N, C-alpha and C positions, 0 to 999 in steps of 0.2 A: 252455305253448303261445304261438304267436303266427301270425299271419296279417293278410294287408293289413285294414286297417280299412274302408277305404270313408270315410272322411274325407273332407268336402269343403271348400273355403274360401270363407266367406261374402260377398257381394258388399261388404258394409261393411268387411269388415277389408283387401279388394282395394284399396277406394278409399281407406281409411286409410292402406295400405303406399304406395299410387302418390304421394298428395299428401305423405308423408314424404321422399320422394326429393328435393323441390328446397324443404324448409323445416328448421327445426331441432330438430325430434323425432329423438329418437336412442335412443328406449325405447319398445318396443310390447309390453305382455303378451297374450298369448293363451291362451285357454283353449277345451275341445271341452265341447261340449252338443248336445244332439239331431242328431249326428252330424256337425257343424259346428265349423270353426275360427272362433272369434267374438274379436275385438280387446275388451279390458274394461280397459284402461289405457293411456295413452301421457303422455311425458314429453319434452320438449327436453332438449337437452346439459347437461350440470352444468359442462362446462369443461374434464375432462380424464377419460382412461380412468379412474382410479382412482375420481374423485365417480362415475363414471359407472355402473360395478360396484358402488357402495354403493347408489345409487339404486334400481341392481335388486335387490338383495339385499332391501331394505322392502317390493317389492313380490310377494315371495314366503309363500306362508300355509303354515302346519303340516300335513303330510299332505295337502296338495292338489297334484299335479302341473301343472305349464304350461310354456309357451314364451316366453323373454325374448326378442325381435328386437332385437339393439342395433345399431345405424350406427357405424360408426369409419371417418374419413377417407374418406365416400361410400362405403364398403364394410359389408356385413351380415353378422353372424354371429349362430347362434343358442343360446342358453341354456336346456337340458334340464333342469327342476328335477324332478328324480322321487323323492323321500323316500322311503328305508326303510320307513316306516311308514305310508305310503299305501295304499288298498286294493291289493291284487291286480289285481283286475279294471280298475282305473283306469291301475296302472301298465302293462299290458298294452295297454291304447286308447293311450295315448300313446308307448308303445314303437313302435309298428306303424305308427304317423301321421305321423313326420317327414319320410318320403319326398312322402309327399302334401301336407305345408305347405310343402316347398320347389318340388316342381312347380307348384301351385295359386299360388306367388307369382312365378316365373319362374325359379328355379335361380338365386336373387341372391345367395348364402350362401357364406360362406369358411367356416371353422372351426365342427365343433359343440363345446359346452362342454355337458358333461355335469355335473349338481350335484346330490348326494344331502343334503347339508346346507344351509341357509341361510347358515351361517357359510363355507362355500365359495365362496361369488359373490364372487369377489375377485379382482382383477386378479393378486394372486399366484398363487393357485388355477391360475389360466386359463393362468400363463407354465409352473408347473408341469406341467398334465397334458400341454401339446405342449411339453416341454423336449427334444423331438429333432428340432424344426423351430424353437424359439424360444429364442436366447441368454439366458439371464438377463442379461447386463450389458446387453443391447439393451432391456431393459423400455421405455425412454423413447419408442423407435423402432418401438417393435410394429406402431402402424399403418402405416407407411412400409413394414415388412417385407410386411404383407398386400398391400399396393395392390401390390408389385412379382410378388406370387404369384397374383393374382387371376385370371388369364388361366387357368392351370394349375387351379388349387380350382375355376373355374366351371364347365371341360371335364371334371372327375371328377364333380362331381354332377349335370350333366346325362345323363353317363352311367350313374351309379348309380340312375336312377329309372326309366331304358327297361326293357321287358323283353324285351330282345334286346342282350346285349353286343356291339360291336364286335369283329370278328374272329371271332365264332363262328359264320358263315355256315356252316360247313363241316360243323357239326351242327345237327339240327335241334331243340337245345334251347332252350325259354323261358324266361325266369327270372320267377317271380312275384314280387311287391313284397315280400311277406312273407321271402322267401331276401336279395333287396338289402337290406331295412331289416336284418336279423339281422346280416349281415357288417357293415354299417354299424357297428352296435353292437357288434362285436366291436372293430373297428378304433377306434371311439371309447373303448372299457373301459367303456362301461355294463354290457355281459354278458361273460363268460367263454369260453361255451360254445353251439354251434349244433348241431343234428342236421338235415341238409339229407335231401330224399325226392324222387324223379324219379318223374312219373306217368307211367306207360307210355303211357297212354291220353291225354292232352292232352300230353305231350313234355313237360312244364314242372317246371322247379325249384322246388321248395315247402321253407320253413321248419315242421320239426314238432314242434321242440322249442328253446327258448331261455331260456338264461337261467345263472347263476353257480353250475355243476354238477360235481362234480369225476366221475374216469372211472366210479366203482361207481355212482353214480346213472345215469350213461347208459348203462352195461351191462345194468343190471335191464331196462331196455324198449327195447333192440333187438330186433326181431322174429327169429326162427328162418329163417323163408323167403323174408327179402327184403333186400337191398341197403340201403348206408346210407353216406353221406359224414359226418363226424364232423370240426368245425373247432371248434378249443380254443387260446385264449391260456394253455397249459399252465404253472402256475405249479410249481417244484421247487427241488429244491436239490442243487447242484454244487460242488464242492469246499469245501464248508461254507457255501456262500453261497446267498442266494435270488435266482434265477433265473428266467425266464420265456422262452417262444419258441411261436410260433402254427406249430401240426400240423393237417395234414390227414389222418384216417384213412380208409380206402376200405375198410368193412366188407363181404364178403361171404359169406354161410354157404355150405356147399357145396349145400345142400338148394333154396337159390333155382333160379327157372327159367333155362334158359340164354339165354334172350334177354333177361331181366334183367341176367344177368350182362355179358351183351355189350352192352346198354345202357349200363349204369354204368358197365364199363370203357373207353367209347368215351367216353363224355361227362366223364370224370374230370380230363383237359387242360381242358378248359372250366371246370372248376370251381376249377381252380387260375388259369385268366387271369382270371376275373371275380374271384377275391379280389385280384390284383394289380393291376386296372384301377381296385379301389376303396381301393387303397393298403393292402393290407392282405397283405406278399408271405409265402408259406410257410417257414417255416426248414425241416420235414422232413414229407415225405409216408410214410404208414406203412400196410400191408396185411394186415388177418387177415381169419381165415374163423370162426372161432369167438370168441364173446364173451368167454369166459374168459381170452383172450391179451390182451386190451387190460386193461394195467395199467400204474400208475405206472410201475414196473419196467422194461417192456418199453420205455415210450415215453423214458427217459432213457436206455436202453443203445443207442435208435437216435439219439438226439441226442449221444450221447459214445460211439461206439462204440471200443472199445479200439484202439490203434494196432497195426497189423501190423510184426513184425518183416520186415526184408528177409532173408532165405535164399539163399546160394549151392551152387550144384550144381558138382559137379565130373562132366566128362562121362565116363560109363562109358567101360571098355576092352570092346571085344568079347570074347566069351567064345571060350576057346581061340586067342587072339592074345598073351596077355601074354608078353613076351620072344621073339617071335617074330622073325625075321629075314627079311632079303629073300633069295628064292633067288638063287645064282649062276648067273651065264651061262658054260655052258661049251660051248665050240666044238665044232662036228665036226670029226674028224681027217680 
């Protein structure tokens, strides 16, 4: 489960972050205690991107999640360290708090970098995690590339933490921080699966389950009388190779109240737009009314439908007209 954490940024951290803008400070370690973000360590730049990542790695502690704010060419990124062996409660708190940290510090951040093991905190792993938008041959010009994309990425970050995505004013659907955070985590690769719920009273989209789950796990918890949206980076095999695709499943059981069916059906396009706004385009939309229908086999068949053969049809001959000839005109005598 995941929900908005309500974590706030301490004034001490705000002051440290502001001061770092015009200083040689390039690394700030942030932890959470008593419901607040606190800076616990800072360091000047070590001279190069690779050395700064090595320094950040030295700040990480076993089984203890944290954030590292890293400055690169006057732009900032967030390293999110969440070791797999850390307490579940700590992981949940940190995973649901990233948007609050960004918002509290003014949304000055570019890419997030999710790290599960201390050895992964390196320039090479950062480039690999962002291989879709970082050319490995341009490792040494990474800072320049980030600077060019600053405007675009900052706009996405601002949009991500709002409770109402631009362009959704046609439907009165609010977006909770938990939903925004969950979609961001799928986009960054921190998790694979999110289950979203629409609250008919508050008209708000909320995340009710977040994690690395397979479809069988999700199906077991789907309600019998309420719709849900399932967002998943679906890992599968195709043509003998491992593949992945982002899918959105609209689950709407027949026993749902008509008003809920209408509400979910109307808002589905807004959920798709929210994902696209957060840089997570949907590869395939799937609809099911029975949870037992939702299987890996169904998803793969939807992602790769069999080709449709083109068929030609001969125009049928009118019945009783075969071989008929036109009547001859016989003049009257």
